[in-house]
C-alpha positions in Angstrom: 133.8 190.4 34.0 133.7 188.6 30.8 136.2 186.1 32.1 134.2 185.6 35.2 131.1 185.0 33.2 132.8 182.3 31.1 134.1 180.6 34.2 130.8 180.6 35.9 128.7 179.9 32.9 131.1 177.2 31.5 130.4 175.3 28.4 127.1 173.8 27.4 125.9 170.7 29.2 125.8 168.6 25.9 129.6 168.3 25.8 130.0 167.0 29.4 129.8 163.2 29.9 127.0 162.0 32.2 128.0 160.7 35.6 127.5 156.9 36.0 124.3 155.8 37.8 124.8 153.6 40.9 124.3 149.9 40.2 122.4 147.8 42.8 124.2 144.6 44.0 122.7 141.5 42.5 121.7 138.7 44.9 123.1 135.3 44.5 121.1 132.6 42.8 119.1 135.0 40.7 119.5 136.0 37.1 121.7 139.1 36.8 120.1 142.3 35.6 122.0 145.1 34.0 121.1 148.6 35.0 122.6 151.4 33.0 121.7 155.0 32.5 119.6 155.5 29.4 120.0 158.7 27.5 118.9 159.9 24.1 122.4 159.5 22.7 123.2 156.0 24.1 121.0 152.9 24.0 122.4 149.7 25.6 120.9 146.2 25.3 121.2 143.5 28.0 123.4 140.5 27.2 121.4 137.4 26.5 122.1 134.6 29.0 120.6 131.1 29.3 118.7 130.5 32.5 118.8 126.9 33.9 115.5 125.4 35.1 115.3 125.1 38.9 115.8 121.6 40.2 112.7 120.1 41.8 113.1 118.6 45.3 112.2 114.9 45.6 111.6 113.4 49.0 112.8 109.8 49.5 111.0 108.3 52.5 113.0 105.0 52.5 114.6 104.4 55.9 112.8 107.3 57.6 109.8 107.4 59.8 106.5 108.8 58.6 106.6 112.5 59.6 102.8 112.6 59.9 102.4 109.8 62.5 102.2 111.3 66.0 104.9 110.2 68.4 102.8 110.5 71.6 100.2 108.0 70.6 102.8 105.4 69.9 104.4 105.8 73.3 101.0 105.6 74.9 100.3 102.3 73.1 103.6 100.9 74.2 103.0 101.9 77.8 99.5 100.4 77.7 100.7 97.1 76.3 103.6 96.8 78.7 101.7 98.0 81.8 101.3 95.3 84.5 99.1 95.2 87.5 100.7 95.0 90.9 99.9 91.3 91.1 101.9 90.7 87.9 105.0 92.6 89.0 106.1 90.2 91.7 106.9 86.5 91.6 104.3 84.1 93.0 106.5 82.9 95.8 106.9 86.5 97.1 103.2 86.6 98.1 101.9 85.4 101.4 98.4 83.9 101.7 97.0 86.0 104.6 93.4 84.8 104.5 90.6 83.1 102.7 87.0 84.4 102.6 84.1 82.4 101.3 80.4 83.0 101.0 77.7 83.3 98.4 80.1 84.5 95.8 82.6 81.7 96.2 86.1 81.7 97.6 88.4 84.7 97.6 91.9 84.8 98.8 93.7 87.7 100.5 97.4 88.0 99.5 100.0 90.1 101.2 102.6 91.4 98.6 106.2 92.1 99.1 105.3 95.8 99.1 103.2 95.3 102.3 99.9 95.8 100.5 96.9 93.4 100.5 95.3 92.1 97.4 92.1 90.1 97.0 92.1 87.5 94.2 89.5 85.1 93.0 89.6 82.2 90.5 90.9 83.1 87.0 92.9 86.1 88.3 96.3 86.5 86.6 99.2 86.6 89.0 103.0 86.7 88.6 105.3 87.9 85.8 104.8 84.6 83.9 101.0 85.3 83.9 100.0 82.4 86.1 96.2 81.9 86.6 94.5 81.2 89.9 92.8 77.8 89.3 91.4 76.9 92.7 91.0 78.4 96.1 90.1 76.1 99.0 89.7 76.7 102.8 93.4 76.0 103.4 95.3 76.9 100.2 95.4 78.5 96.7 96.5 76.8 93.5 98.1 78.8 90.7 98.8 77.3 87.3 101.7 78.6 85.1 102.3 77.6 81.6 105.8 77.7 80.1 107.7 76.4 77.2 110.6 74.0 78.0 113.9 73.9 76.1 112.6 71.3 73.6 109.7 73.6 72.7 106.8 71.8 74.4 104.2 73.7 76.4 104.2 72.5 80.1 102.0 73.3 83.1 103.3 73.9 86.6 101.0 74.1 89.6 102.1 76.2 92.5 100.4 75.7 95.9 100.4 78.5 98.4 99.4 77.3 101.9 97.5 79.4 104.4 99.6 80.2 107.4 98.3 78.2 110.4 99.8 80.4 113.1 101.1 83.9 113.4 104.8 84.4 112.9 106.8 84.4 116.2 104.3 82.3 118.1 104.6 78.5 118.5 
C-alpha cells in the first residue's frame, strides 16, 4: 500500500517542469509579439526590435482622368452638341420641294425628305449637313446658301436653287 501511495501521490509539483503554453500565430505585416508562460521562477523579456514607419500613399493624377467628374454628364453633353435635326441629316439635293404656302406670315416651303416625311421650313432655317441657310422662298423655288472653305482657305458661298415640281411624276 505504501508503494501504491507513492505511485499515485508522486513527487511534489515544484520539481516538474511546466508544460509550454500555446503560441498564437502572428499575422504578416505586424510587429511580432512574444507570448511565453510567466511563472514566479522565470521572467522573460521581449527582444527589442526596430519598427519601420509605414509608407504614406501618394496619388499621382498625371495622365489619369479626374475620378470625381461624372461620366454620364460628359456623354450627354457630347450627344447634345453632336445632335442634328432631321433637316440637317440629309444632303440638300435629297429633298424635294413639294409645295409653297404663303400668307400673312410670309412664305413657307414644304419639303419631302428621303425618309418620306414632310418638313415645313421658312427663311433662316438650317438645312443640310453643311449647315446651309434658307435665304429666300418665292412662289416657284427655294434658295439655300451654303458657306464653305475652299482648298486655298478662303470662305466661299454657294447658292442652291430647289425648283417646285410643275407636274406630278408619271404624268406629261
